[in-house]
N, CA, C and O of each residue as an XYZ file, in Angstrom:
544
protein
N       1.624      7.646    -27.216
C       1.031      6.231    -27.151
C      -0.217      6.534    -26.483
O      -0.082      7.380    -25.599
N      -1.467      6.064    -26.654
C      -2.687      5.856    -25.919
C      -2.517      5.045    -25.013
O      -1.666      4.155    -25.018
N      -3.372      5.288    -24.078
C      -3.621      4.500    -22.475
C      -4.715      3.566    -22.892
O      -5.705      4.049    -23.442
N      -4.629      2.216    -22.676
C      -5.619      1.390    -22.907
C      -6.573      1.599    -21.457
O      -6.378      2.419    -20.560
N      -7.645      0.579    -21.561
C      -8.920      0.803    -20.462
C      -8.228      0.794    -19.155
O      -8.450      1.615    -18.265
N      -7.373     -0.184    -19.086
C      -6.801     -1.051    -17.704
C      -6.257      0.147    -17.064
O      -6.659      0.581    -15.985
N      -5.091      0.793    -17.951
C      -4.364      1.948    -17.284
C      -5.171      3.043    -17.021
O      -4.804      3.689    -16.040
N      -6.251      3.491    -17.649
C      -7.092      4.489    -17.070
C      -7.705      3.689    -16.060
O      -8.254      4.516    -15.332
N      -7.863      2.866    -15.731
C      -8.601      2.046    -14.726
C      -7.409      2.568    -13.403
O      -7.783      3.145    -12.382
N      -6.491      2.346    -13.593
C      -5.324      2.300    -12.603
C      -5.225      3.922    -12.416
O      -5.226      4.226    -11.223
N      -5.158      4.788    -13.110
C      -4.960      6.085    -12.893
C      -6.227      6.482    -12.148
O      -6.060      7.332    -11.274
N      -7.366      6.062    -12.316
C      -8.543      6.785    -11.778
C      -8.263      6.330    -10.036
O      -8.167      7.180     -9.151
N      -8.172      4.990     -9.819
C      -7.785      4.778     -8.293
C      -6.620      5.401     -7.585
O      -6.545      5.736     -6.403
N      -5.771      5.485     -8.490
C      -4.467      6.390     -8.055
C      -5.033      7.525     -7.625
O      -4.868      7.766     -6.429
N      -5.785      8.454     -8.390
C      -6.129      9.962     -8.311
C      -6.853      9.960     -6.915
O      -6.676     10.861     -6.095
N      -7.831      8.689     -6.665
C      -8.448      8.922     -5.605
C      -7.709      8.784     -4.455
O      -8.160      9.459     -3.530
N      -6.699      8.122     -4.188
C      -5.474      7.682     -3.559
C      -4.785      9.188     -3.064
O      -4.724      9.726     -1.958
N      -4.348      9.556     -4.285
C      -3.748     10.774     -4.127
C      -4.083     11.843     -3.325
O      -3.383     12.576     -2.627
N      -5.607     11.804     -3.600
C      -6.465     13.086     -3.032
C      -6.328     12.823     -1.722
O      -6.004     13.713     -0.936
N      -6.575     11.490     -1.313
C      -7.161     11.046     -0.065
C      -5.693     11.401      0.786
O      -5.778     11.718      1.972
N      -4.318     11.327      0.092
C      -3.125     11.211      0.900
C      -2.762     12.937      0.894
O      -2.066     13.454      1.768
N      -3.245     13.537     -0.014
C      -2.950     15.102     -0.155
C      -3.413     15.779      1.066
O      -2.851     16.764      1.547
N      -4.568     15.152      1.595
C      -5.512     15.505      2.621
C      -5.217     15.133      3.993
O      -5.910     15.285      4.999
N      -4.153     14.659      3.866
C      -3.817     14.125      5.251
C      -2.562     15.149      5.531
O      -2.230     16.041      4.750
N      -1.781     14.797      7.069
C      -0.928     15.763      7.576
C       0.498     15.179      6.390
O       0.616     14.077      5.854
N       1.298     16.247      6.304
C       2.540     16.109      5.785
C       3.286     15.068      6.738
O       3.052     14.857      7.928
N       4.324     14.420      5.845
C       4.807     13.219      6.217
C       3.948     11.691      6.289
O       4.332     10.727      6.951
N       2.977     11.723      5.629
C       2.071     10.595      5.449
C       2.817      9.647      4.552
O       2.781      8.423      4.685
N       3.387     10.188      3.778
C       4.029      9.439      2.514
C       5.243      8.537      2.964
O       5.490      7.402      2.558
N       6.111      9.448      4.100
C       7.075      8.659      4.915
C       6.201      7.691      5.817
O       6.533      6.512      5.689
N       5.288      7.896      6.590
C       4.851      6.988      7.507
C       4.563      5.602      6.756
O       4.911      4.481      7.128
N       3.784      5.980      5.517
C       3.567      4.881      4.778
C       4.892      4.096      3.974
O       4.916      2.880      3.781
N       5.631      4.744      3.686
C       7.035      3.747      3.278
C       7.371      2.900      4.676
O       7.457      1.672      4.687
N       7.525      3.638      5.708
C       8.078      2.851      7.142
C       7.041      1.748      7.095
O       7.534      0.626      6.978
N       5.776      1.802      7.157
C       4.843      0.730      7.392
C       4.999     -0.205      6.542
O       4.908     -1.392      6.853
N       5.318      0.313      5.071
C       5.205     -0.727      4.199
C       6.781     -1.648      3.924
O       7.008     -2.638      3.229
N       7.636     -0.852      4.763
C       8.794     -1.473      4.767
C       9.545     -1.116      3.123
O      10.350     -1.812      2.504
N       9.071     -0.077      2.820
C       9.851      0.292      1.645
C      10.283      1.579      1.550
O      10.018      2.350      2.472
N      10.965      1.992      0.505
C      11.457      3.379      0.472
C      10.316      4.235     -0.183
O       9.392      3.671     -0.770
N      10.394      5.690     -0.073
C       9.533      6.741     -0.011
C       9.213      6.864     -1.811
O       8.199      7.279     -2.372
N      10.391      6.377     -2.358
C      10.144      6.287     -3.901
C       8.890      5.085     -4.292
O       8.103      5.238     -5.227
N       8.899      4.102     -3.536
C       7.887      3.195     -4.094
C       6.582      3.700     -3.659
O       5.671      3.368     -4.419
N       6.175      4.531     -2.476
C       5.292      4.922     -2.276
C       4.640      5.873     -3.291
O       3.448      5.872     -3.596
N       5.762      6.827     -3.853
C       5.227      7.493     -4.695
C       4.793      6.755     -6.021
O       3.726      6.931     -6.609
N       5.618      6.061     -6.319
C       5.030      5.269     -7.590
C       3.773      4.564     -7.503
O       3.132      4.431     -8.546
N       3.213      3.982     -6.176
C       2.001      3.502     -6.030
C       0.988      4.301     -5.776
O      -0.142      3.851     -5.965
N       1.126      5.442     -5.369
C       0.061      6.376     -5.104
C       0.104      7.519     -6.199
O      -0.774      8.364     -6.023
N       0.679      7.670     -6.962
C       1.122      9.025     -8.003
C       0.384      8.273     -9.284
O       0.825      7.278     -9.860
N      -0.983      9.063     -9.632
C      -1.401      8.785    -11.112
C      -0.548      8.742    -11.986
O      -0.784      8.042    -12.971
N       0.861      9.567    -11.888
C       1.657      9.761    -13.344
C       2.336      8.572    -13.302
O       3.112      8.351    -14.231
N       2.190      7.555    -12.219
C       3.029      6.417    -12.606
C       2.252      4.947    -12.986
O       1.615      4.510    -12.027
N       2.209      4.360    -13.845
C       1.742      3.261    -14.235
C       1.721      2.107    -13.204
O       0.804      1.286    -13.210
N       2.550      2.065    -12.487
C       2.872      0.838    -11.371
C       1.636      0.736    -10.535
O       1.206      1.677     -9.868
N       0.980     -0.668    -10.610
C      -0.003     -0.709     -9.960
C       0.022     -0.623     -8.327
O       1.172     -0.633     -7.886
N      -0.848     -0.552     -7.488
C      -0.592     -0.841     -6.174
C      -1.109     -2.375     -5.951
O      -2.185     -2.877     -6.275
N      -0.185     -2.851     -5.409
C      -0.454     -4.341     -4.546
C      -1.589     -4.214     -3.663
O      -1.722     -3.410     -2.740
N      -2.498     -5.223     -4.109
C      -3.634     -5.095     -3.241
C      -3.049     -5.784     -1.716
O      -3.655     -5.401     -0.716
N      -2.145     -6.566     -1.556
C      -1.664     -6.746     -0.016
C      -1.185     -5.471      0.784
O      -0.913     -5.606      1.976
N      -1.070     -4.206      0.158
C      -0.948     -3.168      0.737
C      -2.179     -2.404      1.074
O      -2.048     -1.476      1.872
N      -3.033     -2.589      0.718
C      -4.408     -1.595      0.734
C      -4.746     -1.741      2.400
O      -5.137     -0.643      2.795
N      -4.730     -2.390      3.114
C      -5.310     -2.621      4.719
C      -3.951     -1.627      5.740
O      -4.128     -1.005      6.788
N      -2.780     -1.789      5.020
C      -1.795     -0.959      5.594
C      -1.867      0.546      5.235
O      -1.469      1.384      6.044
N      -2.440      0.944      3.861
C      -2.600      1.970      3.478
C      -3.847      2.739      4.091
O      -3.856      3.941      4.360
N      -4.763      1.964      4.245
C      -5.787      2.440      4.918
C      -5.671      2.825      6.362
O      -6.185      3.842      6.828
N      -4.919      1.894      7.092
C      -4.985      2.078      8.405
C      -3.918      3.408      8.695
O      -4.040      4.179      9.647
N      -2.786      3.488      7.585
C      -2.179      4.841      7.970
C      -2.597      5.909      7.861
O      -2.670      6.796      8.711
N      -3.018      5.905      6.408
C      -3.996      7.187      6.144
C      -5.122      7.615      6.494
O      -5.760      8.575      6.061
N      -5.505      6.436      7.779
C      -6.694      6.854      8.185
C      -8.085      7.380      7.529
O      -8.759      8.368      7.822
N      -8.313      6.218      6.382
C      -9.075      6.500      5.203
C     -10.430      5.914      5.937
O     -10.561      4.891      6.608
N     -11.516      7.056      5.525
C     -12.777      6.972      6.109
C     -13.215      5.634      5.272
O     -12.519      5.189      4.360
N     -14.625      4.964      5.748
C     -15.415      4.139      5.249
C     -16.021      4.821      3.886
O     -16.305      3.975      3.038
N     -16.230      5.930      3.572
C     -16.694      6.486      2.398
C     -15.717      6.627      1.464
O     -15.992      6.505      0.270
N     -14.441      6.906      1.896
C     -13.218      6.992      0.943
C     -12.854      5.811      0.605
O     -12.334      5.630     -0.496
N     -13.035      4.892      1.392
C     -12.398      3.193      0.991
C     -13.407      2.845      0.156
O     -13.179      2.499     -1.003
N     -14.321      2.889      0.542
C     -15.509      2.282     -0.641
C     -15.767      2.716     -2.054
O     -16.311      2.082     -2.958
N     -15.115      4.286     -2.058
C     -14.873      5.116     -3.482
C     -13.726      4.641     -3.992
O     -13.598      4.646     -5.217
N     -12.774      4.188     -3.235
C     -11.123      3.554     -3.687
C     -11.664      2.183     -4.121
O     -11.534      1.910     -5.314
N     -12.147      1.446     -3.460
C     -12.116      0.180     -3.650
C     -13.133     -0.490     -4.915
O     -12.987     -1.532     -5.554
N     -14.269      0.622     -4.986
C     -14.791      0.419     -6.347
C     -14.033      0.589     -7.685
O     -14.111     -0.147     -8.670
N     -13.198      1.830     -7.510
C     -12.309      2.141     -8.677
C     -11.099      0.814     -8.740
O     -10.689      0.568     -9.874
N     -10.680      0.197     -7.903
C      -9.548     -0.695     -7.852
C      -9.946     -1.684     -8.347
O      -9.231     -2.271     -9.159
N     -11.341     -2.221     -7.973
C     -12.098     -3.315     -8.516
C     -12.141     -3.146     -9.912
O     -11.716     -4.135    -10.509
N     -12.512     -2.227    -10.624
C     -12.445     -1.926    -11.953
C     -11.237     -2.232    -12.598
O     -11.195     -2.894    -13.634
N     -10.148     -1.728    -11.967
C      -8.885     -2.203    -12.657
C      -8.198     -3.483    -12.560
O      -7.418     -3.966    -13.381
N      -8.661     -4.058    -11.246
C      -8.064     -5.400    -10.894
C      -9.275     -6.197    -10.639
O      -9.578     -6.456     -9.475
N     -10.113     -6.676    -11.786
C     -11.343     -7.546    -11.062
C     -10.870     -8.695    -10.476
O     -10.008     -9.339    -11.074
N     -11.375     -9.147     -9.173
C     -11.284    -10.283     -8.130
C     -10.023    -10.211     -7.664
O      -9.708    -11.308     -7.202
N      -8.914     -9.191     -7.552
C      -8.049     -9.255     -6.957
C      -7.862     -8.392     -5.443
O      -6.800     -8.010     -4.951
N      -9.099     -8.243     -4.954
C      -9.346     -7.551     -3.652
C      -9.034     -8.771     -2.709
O      -9.428     -9.935     -2.772
N      -8.038     -8.015     -1.638
C      -8.015     -8.842     -0.576
C      -9.231     -8.593      0.248
O     -10.008     -7.641      0.176
N      -9.255     -9.688      1.093
C     -10.277     -9.441      2.429
C     -10.075     -8.464      3.593
O      -9.367     -8.871      4.514
N     -10.621     -7.178      3.687
C     -10.169     -5.991      4.129
C     -10.982     -6.200      5.812
O     -10.893     -5.334      6.683
N     -11.745     -7.513      5.990
C     -12.622     -7.221      7.282
C     -11.823     -7.079      8.412
O     -12.275     -6.606      9.455
N     -10.455     -7.519      8.266
C      -9.644     -7.632      9.783
C      -8.935     -6.494      9.698
O      -8.100     -6.341     10.589
N      -9.068     -5.235      8.482
C      -7.893     -4.201      8.690
C      -8.051     -3.283      9.790
O      -7.149     -2.457      9.929
N      -9.253     -3.256     10.798
C      -9.479     -2.335     11.635
C      -8.682     -3.218     12.739
O      -8.433     -2.611     13.781
N      -8.270     -4.489     12.664
C      -7.587     -5.180     14.013
C      -6.245     -5.126     13.650
O      -5.504     -5.823     14.344
N      -5.734     -4.493     12.759
C      -4.079     -4.175     12.515
C      -3.814     -2.976     13.664
O      -4.520     -2.141     14.232
N      -2.215     -3.413     13.686
C      -1.341     -2.703     14.737
C      -0.272     -2.464     14.025
O      -0.063     -3.133     13.013
N       0.550     -1.517     14.406
C       1.714     -1.228     13.896
C       3.009     -1.837     14.725
O       2.689     -1.881     15.913
N       3.851     -2.141     14.600
C       4.948     -2.448     15.181
C       6.424     -2.058     14.285
O       6.857     -2.422     13.192
N       6.848     -1.279     15.186
C       8.400     -0.778     14.644
C       9.392     -1.675     15.038
O       9.216     -2.132     16.167
N      10.202     -1.994     14.552
C      11.511     -3.004     14.705
C      12.714     -2.020     14.440
O      12.695     -1.278     13.458
N      13.507     -2.028     15.121
C      14.821     -1.348     14.972
C      16.132     -2.294     14.495
O      16.492     -3.202     15.244
N      16.645     -2.115     13.567
C      17.488     -2.919     12.816
C      18.638     -2.437     12.224
O      18.617     -1.272     11.827
N      19.653     -3.107     12.082
C      21.404     -2.594     11.592
C      21.035     -1.998     10.828
O      20.067     -2.500     10.258
N      21.484     -0.639     10.307
C      21.956      0.037      9.017
C      23.102     -0.491      8.517
O      24.120     -0.356      9.196
N      23.178     -1.216      7.202
C      24.303     -2.003      6.648
C      24.933     -0.816      5.997
O      26.064     -1.010      5.552
N      24.384      0.459      5.844
C      25.255      1.316      5.000
C      24.832      1.223      3.777
O      24.992      2.246      3.111
N      24.344      0.333      3.254
C      24.099      0.115      1.868
C      22.670      0.100      1.476
O      21.862     -0.565      2.125
N      22.345      0.752      0.516
C      20.771      0.788      0.323
C      20.314     -0.566     -0.025
O      19.282     -1.004      0.484
N      21.044     -1.297     -0.900
C      20.297     -2.710     -1.481
C      20.398     -3.646     -0.358
O      19.539     -4.524     -0.280
N      21.181     -3.593      0.386
C      21.267     -4.678      1.649
C      20.188     -4.117      2.434
O      19.396     -4.984      2.805
N      19.898     -2.907      2.814
C      18.954     -2.346      3.771
C      17.570     -2.700      3.406
O      16.642     -2.828      4.205
N      17.501     -2.884      1.799
C      16.220     -2.971      1.265
C      16.060     -4.514      1.268
O      14.905     -4.821      1.563
N      16.774     -5.458      1.057
C      16.831     -6.824      0.808
C      16.447     -7.103      2.626
O      15.449     -7.788      2.852
N      17.000     -6.733      3.457
C      16.425     -7.064      4.936
C      15.045     -6.663      5.085
O      14.240     -7.454      5.577
N      14.624     -5.280      4.631
C      13.316     -4.628      4.842
C      12.526     -5.832      4.225
O      11.669     -6.421      4.884
N      12.873     -6.213      2.806
C      11.714     -7.072      2.263
C      11.687     -8.636      3.049
O      10.613     -9.220      3.190
N      12.670     -9.087      3.419
C      12.901    -10.304      3.967
C      11.806    -10.424      5.571
O      11.060    -11.325      5.955
N      12.137     -9.173      6.135
C      11.344     -8.963      7.327
C       9.746     -9.004      6.920
O       8.940     -9.755      7.470
N       9.385     -7.981      5.758
C       8.094     -8.155      5.368
C       7.486     -9.236      5.166
O       6.396     -9.569      5.632
N       8.420    -10.030      4.209
C       7.645    -11.459      3.823
C       7.465    -12.214      5.112
O       6.383    -12.665      5.488
N       8.410    -12.300      5.651
C       8.366    -13.334      6.993
C       7.152    -12.907      8.088
O       6.755    -13.673      8.967
N       6.630    -11.513      7.866
C       5.478    -11.312      8.757
C       4.268    -11.596      7.855
O       3.266    -11.953      8.474
N       4.173    -11.527      6.756
C       3.189    -11.906      5.691
C       3.058    -13.442      6.168
O       2.091    -13.772      6.856
N       3.915    -14.250      5.842
C       3.777    -15.997      6.219
C       3.610    -15.862      7.355
O       2.484    -16.333      7.519
N       3.998    -15.499      8.384
C       3.479    -15.365      9.789
C       1.772    -15.193      9.698
O       1.086    -16.068     10.226
N       1.160    -14.115      9.057
C       0.260    -13.830      9.027
C      -1.338    -15.085      8.179
O      -2.529    -15.256      8.436
N      -0.362    -15.627      7.178
C      -1.067    -16.588      6.464
C      -1.146    -17.814      7.196
O      -2.066    -18.629      7.117
N       0.225    -17.923      8.159
C      -0.029    -19.386      8.662
C      -0.987    -19.321      9.726
O      -1.567    -20.310     10.175
N      -1.145    -18.138     10.125
C      -2.017    -17.903     11.547
C      -3.719    -17.985     10.995
O      -4.653    -18.076     11.792
N      -3.864    -17.941      9.748
C      -4.966    -17.761      9.188
C      -5.768    -16.519      9.173
O      -6.978    -16.546      8.946
N      -5.168    -15.520      9.391
C      -5.487    -14.185      9.701
C      -5.776    -13.512      8.155
O      -6.684    -12.711      7.933
N      -4.886    -13.969      7.222
C      -4.737    -13.213      6.184
C      -5.489    -14.021      5.033
O      -5.203    -13.688      3.883
N      -6.310    -14.927      5.190
C      -7.290    -15.643      4.392
C      -8.549    -14.808      3.834
O      -9.409    -15.367      3.153
């Protein structure tokens, strides 16, 4: 089955991102997973051109920070991202002002419960950012 133009645009920005990540130290994908509060398989899906899964715009600032994406790389990636998702770019003006916070939480011994806890914490943080006006 042939891909449509949107799928080609997604593949294009993911190829740029994959190239950026491939030029970073080993362990970058794992650091991304931790920073995003997701499993490494999620990072593979959103960063690999082989998967049709689009990259959510809310994760861009974190990816740029964790991967130490240069301004030139960021501009090239965002141009391609905009083609795939017109009007979906978040304001990344404060991306440089982000900091990483590591939180130790209980391991429930159940992957589903752990994922739900991780997602609940991530959602809570996103809401705080929105309330504070930093995410506008």
